[in-house]
C-alpha positions, 0 to 999 in steps of 0.5 A: 701480346695475345693471339687468338685463333679460331676455327669455323666451317661452312656448307656452300649450298649454291654456287654460280648460277644458283645464287641471287647474283648468278640468276640476275646475271643470267637474266641480263644476258638472255636475248629476248625477242623484241616485242611488237612496240619495240619493233614499231618505235625502232621503225619510227625512230629510224624514219625520223632520223632518215627524214632529219638527215634529208632535210639537213642536207636539203637545208645545207644545199639551200644555204649554199646556193643562197650564198651563205659562208660554207663554215656558217652553213655547215655549222648551222646544219649540224646543230640542226641535225643534232637538235632533230635527233630523237633522244627520247626514243630508246635505241635497240640493242 
């Protein structure tokens, strides 16, 4: 049986935030201001969600007044609410 022993030396030039991965991590942690476009998209999304919730409440009241079963009215209203949420718009951090 043969055993080999090797010695090596290394010089560390960059550590922590100076490495490629450290710089990438620091970019991800920086808090940037929202752009005008992001603010406008967030405003549009909030308006659409508010409008959607309002119309779903109106729909639920209408169905209950018409005499539809409560469970069926709630089921339809929840499906309508989920379908109306704008998923394509990025939600801010």
